[in-house]
N, C-alpha and C positions, 0 to 999 in steps of 0.2 A: 318469554311470556311477558315480561316487562313491557315491550315495545307493544306487543299487541294490548296490553292494557293500557297504555298510553293513547294509542289511536282510538280506542274505544271512548276513553274518559274525552278526547277532543271532540269527538263525535256527539257525545252526550252533552258535553257543556254548550256546543253549537245549539243544540235542539232546545236544552233548558233557556238558553237566552232568548231563543224564539218565542217560546210561551210565555216567558216574562213579558216580552213587548207585546204579545197580543192581549194579556190581562191589562197590562198598563193603558193601551189603547181603550178597551172596554171601560176602565175606570173613568179615562178622559172623556169618553162618550156619555157616561153617566153625569159626570160635572156638567158638561155642555148642556144636557137635557134639562137639569135642574136650573140654570140660570137663562137658557134660550129657548127651552122647549123642544118639541118635535121638529127640528128644522133638517134640510138637506144634509148639513155637515154632520148632524148628529146621526143620521140614517147611515151615512157613508162611513164614519167611524166605528159604528156598531158592526157592520159588514166586514171592514177591513180587519178590526179587532177577532171577530169570530173567526174567520178565514185563517187568519194566523194562528189562532189557539189550536184549530182544527189540525192545520198542517204541522203544527209542533208536535201535539200529541202522536198524530199519525207516523211521524218520523221517529218519536221515541220509541214507539212499538218496533219500528223496522230495526232501530239500533239493538234493542233487546232481542229482538229473534236472530241477528247476527251475533250478538255476544254469546248467546245459548249455543249456537252451533258451532261456533270458532273457540270458544274458551270454556265454558260450563260443562259442555259435552265431555271434553278431555278430563276435566277436573273430576267429574262424578264418576266416569266409567274406570277411572283409575283407583277410586275410592274403595271399591268392592271388586271381588273376584269376578272374572267373566262378565264384567258391567256392560250395560247398554241403556243408553239414555236417548229418549226422543221427545222433545219439548212439545210436538205437536199431537203425539200419541197419548193415549191413556187406557186405563182398564176400562173393558167393557161393561156394560150393564149387567150382563151374566155373572161377570166376576165378582162384581160389587156385591149383588143381591145374594150371592152364594154364600156369604158371611150370616146370612139371615138375622142379622142385626140391624139394617137400614131398611127403613119403608120405600117403596117404590115411588118414585117422583114424577111429577108431571113434566118437569124440565131437567133433563140431566146432561152434565158435562163432566169431562175429564181430560186431563193433560199433564204434562210432565212425568211421562212414563220412565221408570228405572227400574232395571231388573238385573240380577246377578245372584252372587252367594257370599255368605259371611260364615266363617269356620265350617263350612261344609253344607250350611243350609241355605237353599234356593229360596229367593223370594221375587215376587214384582209387585210394584207399588205405582200409584200416581194420586196427583191431587184429583179431588172430586168434589163437584159442586150441584147440589140437590137442591130443586126448588119446588114447590107447590102451590096450584093457583088457589087463590084465596079471594072471596068476595067480601068487599068493604063497602058498607052502606052507611050514608050520612044523613038518612032521612029523606033529602031531596033528590039525590042520585045513589046509583049503585055502581060500583067500579069493580072489575075482575083483574087483579094483578098477580105476578109470580112474587112468591115470598120465599127465601132461602131458608132451609132448616138444617141443612149440613154443608159447612165448608171448612174443607180440611184434607187429610191424606188417609189412604187407604192402603194397609200391607196384606200381601198375602203369602204365608211362608209354606213350602212344600215338604212334606214328610215321607219317608219310606213306609211309616205305619198307615195304617187305615184305621180311622176311627168310625164304628159301625155306630153312628147316633150323632150326638150333639151336646155341646156344652157351652153355655153363653154365661158371659161375664161382662155386666153393663151398669155403667155409672147412672144410665137413665134410659127410660123406655122400656121395651119387652120384644121377645122373639118376634120377628116379620114371617111367620110360616105356619102352616098347617100340623107342622110336626108337635107330638103330643110332649110338650116340655112340661115339667113340673118344677114350681118354686121351692129353692132350699134355702136353708140358712146356715152357715158353717160356725163352727165352735169359736171363732174370733169375731169378739163384738166390733173390733174397730175395722175389721174386713167386710162385715154386715152391714155398718153405718155408711160405707162408701160405694157398695156395690150390691146389684141385685143378681142373683145366681139363680139359672135356669138349665135344667139338665133333663134328659131322658131317662135317666137312671141315676139315682142318688148314690149307689155305692161305687159307680164309675167317676161320679164327680168327686167324691171325697178321696178316690186314688188319685186323681189328678191334682186337686186343690190340695197339696200338702201343706204345711206350714211354711216351708220354704217357698213354695209357690206363691202363696199368699201374701207373704212378705215382699216377694219380688213384684207382683202385680202392684201392691201398694205404692214401691218406690218408684216405679215408672209412672204411676198416677202423679206422684210428688214432683218427679223431675220434669214432666210435660205438662203445662197448664192445657187446659181443654177437658171436654167430655171424652172419654174412653170408652170402646168396647172390645171384648177379647172373646173370639168365637173359635171352637174347636169343631169343624164340621168336615167329616170324611177323611180325606188325608191333608187337610189343610188347616192353618192356624190364620185366622185373621184378626189384625187389629185396626181399628177406625179411631182416628182423634178428630174430633170436632173442636177446631181451635180459631176459627175466622182467619186463617191465613192460607195466602196464595204462596205457595214454596217456590224458591229458585227465582225471584221475579228481582228486577233491578229497582232500586229506590230512587225516586226523583230527588235531585240536588244532593244525592250522596255520591262523593267519590268512587271510582273504580280503581281499586289498588290492590295490594296482597291482603290489607285488612278486610276488604269486601269478600276476597276469596274464602279467607277464614271463616267468616260469617256464612258462606255458603256450605262449607263442610260442616259447620255445627248444625246446618240444617239435616244432616245424616245422623244426628246425635241420637235421635229416637231409635233409628234403625239399628244401631250398634247396641243401644240398650236393652233393646228387646232381647235380641241374640244372646247377648252376654248374660244379663240379669237373670233372664228365664231359663238360662242354660239349653236353648231349644236343640243343641246338637247332643243331648244326654240319652241314656239308652230308653228312656221312657218313651222317647218318639222316634225309635228305631223299629224298622221292620215289621215284626209281627203284628197282627191285628188286635187293636184293643176295642172291646166292645161297650159302647155307652149304653146298649139298650138292653142287656141281660146281666144279671148278677153273676 
Protein backbone atom coordinates (compact mmCIF):
# COMPACT_ATOMS: atom_id res chain seq x y z
CA UNK A 1 0.00 0.00 0.00
CA UNK A 2 2.80 2.45 0.88
CA UNK A 3 4.39 1.95 -2.55
CA UNK A 4 1.09 2.66 -4.29
CA UNK A 5 0.60 5.80 -2.20
CA UNK A 6 4.09 7.04 -3.16
CA UNK A 7 3.38 6.40 -6.83
CA UNK A 8 0.15 8.37 -6.71
CA UNK A 9 1.80 11.16 -4.74
CA UNK A 10 4.49 11.41 -7.42
CA UNK A 11 1.88 11.62 -10.18
CA UNK A 12 -0.17 14.14 -8.21
CA UNK A 13 2.88 16.34 -7.54
CA UNK A 14 3.72 16.46 -11.25
CA UNK A 15 0.17 17.47 -12.11
CA UNK A 16 0.16 20.16 -9.42
CA UNK A 17 3.45 21.52 -10.77
CA UNK A 18 1.85 21.72 -14.21
CA UNK A 19 -1.10 23.66 -12.83
CA UNK A 20 1.21 26.07 -10.98
CA UNK A 21 3.21 26.62 -14.18
CA UNK A 22 0.02 27.39 -16.08
CA UNK A 23 -1.18 29.85 -13.45
CA UNK A 24 2.22 31.61 -13.39
CA UNK A 25 2.10 31.88 -17.18
CA UNK A 26 -1.31 33.55 -16.95
CA UNK A 27 0.03 35.95 -14.31
CA UNK A 28 2.94 36.88 -16.58
CA UNK A 29 0.54 37.45 -19.47
CA UNK A 30 -1.53 39.79 -17.26
CA UNK A 31 1.58 41.78 -16.35
CA UNK A 32 2.64 42.00 -19.99
CA UNK A 33 -0.83 43.25 -20.89
CA UNK A 34 -0.61 45.98 -18.24
CA UNK A 35 2.74 47.25 -19.52
CA UNK A 36 2.56 46.51 -23.27
CA UNK A 37 -1.11 46.15 -24.10
CA UNK A 38 -2.67 43.37 -26.22
CA UNK A 39 0.44 42.29 -28.12
CA UNK A 40 1.01 39.02 -29.94
CA UNK A 41 3.23 37.89 -27.04
CA UNK A 42 0.45 38.55 -24.55
CA UNK A 43 -2.06 36.56 -26.60
CA UNK A 44 0.45 33.72 -26.98
CA UNK A 45 1.19 33.53 -23.24
CA UNK A 46 -2.54 33.57 -22.42
CA UNK A 47 -3.14 30.66 -24.78
CA UNK A 48 -0.16 28.69 -23.43
CA UNK A 49 -1.16 29.36 -19.82
CA UNK A 50 -4.79 28.39 -20.37
CA UNK A 51 -3.84 25.17 -22.18
CA UNK A 52 -1.37 24.28 -19.44
CA UNK A 53 -3.93 24.81 -16.66
CA UNK A 54 -6.56 22.83 -18.58
CA UNK A 55 -4.14 19.96 -19.21
CA UNK A 56 -3.07 19.99 -15.56
CA UNK A 57 -6.64 19.90 -14.26
CA UNK A 58 -7.60 17.11 -16.69
CA UNK A 59 -4.56 15.14 -15.54
CA UNK A 60 -5.54 15.71 -11.89
CA UNK A 61 -8.99 14.24 -12.59
CA UNK A 62 -7.31 11.20 -14.19
CA UNK A 63 -5.04 10.74 -11.15
CA UNK A 64 -8.05 10.99 -8.85
CA UNK A 65 -10.06 8.45 -10.87
CA UNK A 66 -7.15 6.01 -10.84
CA UNK A 67 -6.63 6.56 -7.10
CA UNK A 68 -10.27 5.79 -6.37
CA UNK A 69 -10.19 2.56 -8.38
CA UNK A 70 -6.79 1.39 -7.13
CA UNK A 71 -6.66 2.51 -3.50
CA UNK A 72 -9.91 3.99 -2.24
CA UNK A 73 -12.06 1.11 -3.53
CA UNK A 74 -10.10 -1.39 -1.45
CA UNK A 75 -10.07 0.88 1.61
CA UNK A 76 -13.81 1.58 1.63
CA UNK A 77 -14.93 -1.95 0.78
CA UNK A 78 -12.84 -3.30 3.67
CA UNK A 79 -14.36 -0.75 6.06
CA UNK A 80 -17.86 -2.29 6.00
CA UNK A 81 -19.27 -5.80 5.70
CA UNK A 82 -19.96 -6.90 2.11
CA UNK A 83 -18.69 -3.54 0.95
CA UNK A 84 -19.01 -2.39 -2.66
CA UNK A 85 -17.71 0.97 -3.93
CA UNK A 86 -18.10 2.48 -7.38
CA UNK A 87 -16.94 6.10 -7.80
CA UNK A 88 -18.80 6.52 -11.11
CA UNK A 89 -22.11 5.12 -9.87
CA UNK A 90 -24.61 6.77 -7.55
CA UNK A 91 -28.08 6.40 -6.11
CA UNK A 92 -30.82 6.74 -8.71
CA UNK A 93 -33.31 9.59 -8.70
CA UNK A 94 -35.98 7.11 -7.61
CA UNK A 95 -33.91 6.00 -4.62
CA UNK A 96 -33.17 9.57 -3.54
CA UNK A 97 -36.73 10.86 -3.90
CA UNK A 98 -38.13 7.82 -2.05
CA UNK A 99 -37.00 9.62 1.11
CA UNK A 100 -39.77 12.17 0.46
CA UNK A 101 -37.49 14.76 2.08
CA UNK A 102 -35.80 16.23 -1.01
CA UNK A 103 -37.57 18.20 -3.72
CA UNK A 104 -37.09 17.10 -7.33
CA UNK A 105 -34.24 18.81 -9.12
CA UNK A 106 -33.98 20.31 -12.58
CA UNK A 107 -30.46 18.84 -12.69
CA UNK A 108 -29.61 15.64 -10.77
CA UNK A 109 -26.20 14.06 -10.27
CA UNK A 110 -24.92 11.33 -7.96
CA UNK A 111 -21.60 9.51 -7.60
CA UNK A 112 -19.31 7.68 -5.16
CA UNK A 113 -21.74 4.83 -4.50
CA UNK A 114 -21.02 2.75 -1.40
CA UNK A 115 -23.10 -0.18 -0.15
CA UNK A 116 -22.67 -2.85 2.49
CA UNK A 117 -23.83 -3.57 6.01
CA UNK A 118 -22.91 -2.53 9.55
CA UNK A 119 -23.95 -4.64 12.53
CA UNK A 120 -26.31 -6.53 10.22
CA UNK A 121 -28.00 -3.36 8.89
CA UNK A 122 -27.78 -3.09 5.09
CA UNK A 123 -27.29 0.30 3.47
CA UNK A 124 -26.65 2.07 0.18
CA UNK A 125 -25.30 5.59 -0.12
CA UNK A 126 -23.81 8.13 -2.50
CA UNK A 127 -22.99 11.78 -2.93
CA UNK A 128 -25.94 13.66 -4.38
CA UNK A 129 -25.99 17.05 -6.12
CA UNK A 130 -29.33 18.75 -6.78
CA UNK A 131 -29.80 21.99 -8.72
CA UNK A 132 -32.81 23.99 -9.82
CA UNK A 133 -33.17 26.44 -12.67
CA UNK A 134 -33.35 30.02 -11.47
CA UNK A 135 -34.01 33.14 -13.47
CA UNK A 136 -31.92 36.16 -12.48
CA UNK A 137 -32.96 39.58 -13.71
CA UNK A 138 -30.64 42.61 -13.58
CA UNK A 139 -33.15 45.00 -15.06
CA UNK A 140 -31.40 45.16 -18.41
CA UNK A 141 -31.06 41.43 -19.00
CA UNK A 142 -32.42 38.12 -17.77
CA UNK A 143 -30.25 35.05 -17.22
CA UNK A 144 -31.35 31.50 -16.44
CA UNK A 145 -28.84 29.43 -14.51
CA UNK A 146 -28.63 26.30 -12.36
CA UNK A 147 -28.44 26.99 -8.62
CA UNK A 148 -27.46 24.18 -6.21
CA UNK A 149 -29.73 23.56 -3.23
CA UNK A 150 -28.41 20.19 -2.03
CA UNK A 151 -24.76 19.14 -2.01
CA UNK A 152 -24.07 16.25 0.31
CA UNK A 153 -24.64 12.57 0.91
CA UNK A 154 -27.77 10.41 1.09
CA UNK A 155 -27.97 7.11 2.99
CA UNK A 156 -30.69 4.48 2.73
CA UNK A 157 -30.88 1.72 5.36
CA UNK A 158 -32.95 -1.41 4.79
CA UNK A 159 -34.97 -3.12 7.53
CA UNK A 160 -36.90 -6.36 7.77
CA UNK A 161 -39.76 -4.34 9.24
CA UNK A 162 -42.17 -2.51 6.93
CA UNK A 163 -43.39 0.91 8.00
CA UNK A 164 -46.93 1.36 6.71
CA UNK A 165 -46.76 5.10 6.29
CA UNK A 166 -44.02 7.61 6.96
CA UNK A 167 -42.26 9.75 9.55
CA UNK A 168 -40.08 12.75 8.73
CA UNK A 169 -37.66 14.56 11.05
CA UNK A 170 -36.24 17.54 9.15
CA UNK A 171 -33.91 20.40 10.06
CA UNK A 172 -35.40 22.45 7.26
CA UNK A 173 -38.15 22.23 4.66
CA UNK A 174 -41.15 19.94 4.59
CA UNK A 175 -42.07 16.53 3.12
CA UNK A 176 -42.02 16.47 -0.69
CA UNK A 177 -45.03 14.25 -1.31
CA UNK A 178 -48.82 14.17 -1.47
CA UNK A 179 -48.88 11.80 1.48
CA UNK A 180 -51.11 13.19 4.28
CA UNK A 181 -48.46 14.22 6.80
CA UNK A 182 -49.36 16.00 10.02
CA UNK A 183 -47.04 18.41 11.81
CA UNK A 184 -46.20 17.29 15.36
CA UNK A 185 -44.38 18.61 18.39
CA UNK A 186 -42.61 16.36 20.84
CA UNK A 187 -42.29 16.80 24.61
CA UNK A 188 -38.65 17.86 24.22
CA UNK A 189 -38.38 21.60 23.56
CA UNK A 190 -34.73 21.15 22.56
CA UNK A 191 -35.75 18.62 19.91
CA UNK A 192 -38.57 20.81 18.62
CA UNK A 193 -36.15 23.73 18.33
CA UNK A 194 -33.84 21.74 16.05
CA UNK A 195 -36.26 19.68 13.97
CA UNK A 196 -39.67 19.80 12.35
CA UNK A 197 -41.58 16.53 12.77
CA UNK A 198 -44.10 15.22 10.25
CA UNK A 199 -45.98 11.92 10.48
CA UNK A 200 -49.01 10.20 9.03
CA UNK A 201 -50.00 9.16 12.55
CA UNK A 202 -48.98 10.85 15.80
CA UNK A 203 -49.23 7.66 17.90
CA UNK A 204 -46.72 5.92 15.64
CA UNK A 205 -44.38 8.91 15.71
CA UNK A 206 -44.35 9.00 19.50
CA UNK A 207 -43.66 5.25 19.51
CA UNK A 208 -40.52 5.69 17.39
CA UNK A 209 -39.34 9.05 18.71
CA UNK A 210 -38.61 7.92 22.25
CA UNK A 211 -36.50 10.14 24.52
CA UNK A 212 -33.50 7.97 23.65
CA UNK A 213 -34.14 8.27 19.92
CA UNK A 214 -34.53 12.05 20.09
CA UNK A 215 -31.33 12.35 22.11
CA UNK A 216 -29.53 10.15 19.57
CA UNK A 217 -30.77 12.23 16.61
CA UNK A 218 -29.60 15.43 18.29
CA UNK A 219 -26.22 13.83 18.99
CA UNK A 220 -25.79 12.96 15.30
CA UNK A 221 -26.78 16.52 14.38
CA UNK A 222 -24.14 17.86 16.78
CA UNK A 223 -21.42 15.55 15.44
CA UNK A 224 -21.99 16.24 11.73
CA UNK A 225 -22.35 19.85 10.54
CA UNK A 226 -24.92 20.44 7.83
CA UNK A 227 -28.67 20.29 7.44
CA UNK A 228 -29.95 16.80 8.23
CA UNK A 229 -33.14 14.97 7.40
CA UNK A 230 -34.28 11.61 8.80
CA UNK A 231 -37.07 9.72 7.01
CA UNK A 232 -38.86 6.46 7.80
CA UNK A 233 -40.67 5.36 4.64
CA UNK A 234 -41.96 1.79 4.05
CA UNK A 235 -39.06 -0.54 4.94
CA UNK A 236 -36.33 2.09 4.62
CA UNK A 237 -34.71 4.68 6.84
CA UNK A 238 -33.15 7.59 4.94
CA UNK A 239 -30.59 10.09 6.15
CA UNK A 240 -29.64 13.07 3.99
CA UNK A 241 -26.96 15.54 5.03
CA UNK A 242 -26.68 18.79 3.11
CA UNK A 243 -23.15 19.90 4.03
CA UNK A 244 -21.68 21.32 0.78
CA UNK A 245 -19.10 18.51 0.74
CA UNK A 246 -17.97 16.20 -2.06
CA UNK A 247 -16.95 13.00 -0.27
CA UNK A 248 -13.89 10.87 -1.07
CA UNK A 249 -12.15 13.52 -3.22
CA UNK A 250 -8.41 14.16 -3.35
CA UNK A 251 -7.43 17.63 -2.20
CA UNK A 252 -5.17 19.74 -4.38
CA UNK A 253 -1.69 20.30 -2.87
CA UNK A 254 -2.34 17.94 0.04
CA UNK A 255 -0.12 14.84 0.21
CA UNK A 256 -1.35 11.31 -0.38
CA UNK A 257 -0.19 9.25 2.60
CA UNK A 258 -1.48 7.18 5.51
CA UNK A 259 -2.82 10.33 7.16
CA UNK A 260 -4.96 11.11 4.12
CA UNK A 261 -6.26 7.52 4.14
CA UNK A 262 -7.34 7.98 7.74
CA UNK A 263 -9.17 11.14 6.66
CA UNK A 264 -11.10 9.10 4.08
CA UNK A 265 -12.06 6.63 6.80
CA UNK A 266 -13.37 9.53 8.87
CA UNK A 267 -15.73 10.32 5.99
CA UNK A 268 -17.47 7.09 7.01
CA UNK A 269 -17.93 8.33 10.57
CA UNK A 270 -21.50 9.45 10.01
CA UNK A 271 -22.38 6.01 8.62
CA UNK A 272 -21.14 4.21 11.73
CA UNK A 273 -22.57 6.95 13.95
CA UNK A 274 -26.05 6.51 12.48
CA UNK A 275 -26.12 2.73 12.99
CA UNK A 276 -24.55 2.65 16.47
CA UNK A 277 -26.05 5.82 17.98
CA UNK A 278 -29.58 5.11 16.74
CA UNK A 279 -29.15 1.38 17.40
CA UNK A 280 -30.72 0.51 14.09
CA UNK A 281 -30.28 -3.21 14.70
CA UNK A 282 -32.61 -3.23 17.72
CA UNK A 283 -35.96 -5.00 17.81
CA UNK A 284 -38.07 -1.97 16.99
CA UNK A 285 -36.71 -2.20 13.44
CA UNK A 286 -37.02 -5.96 13.02
CA UNK A 287 -39.50 -8.22 11.24
CA UNK A 288 -43.12 -7.42 12.05
CA UNK A 289 -44.93 -4.55 10.39
CA UNK A 290 -45.16 -1.28 12.27
CA UNK A 291 -48.09 0.84 11.16
CA UNK A 292 -47.60 4.61 10.90
CA UNK A 293 -51.09 5.10 9.50
CA UNK A 294 -53.27 3.53 12.18
CA UNK A 295 -53.37 3.81 15.94
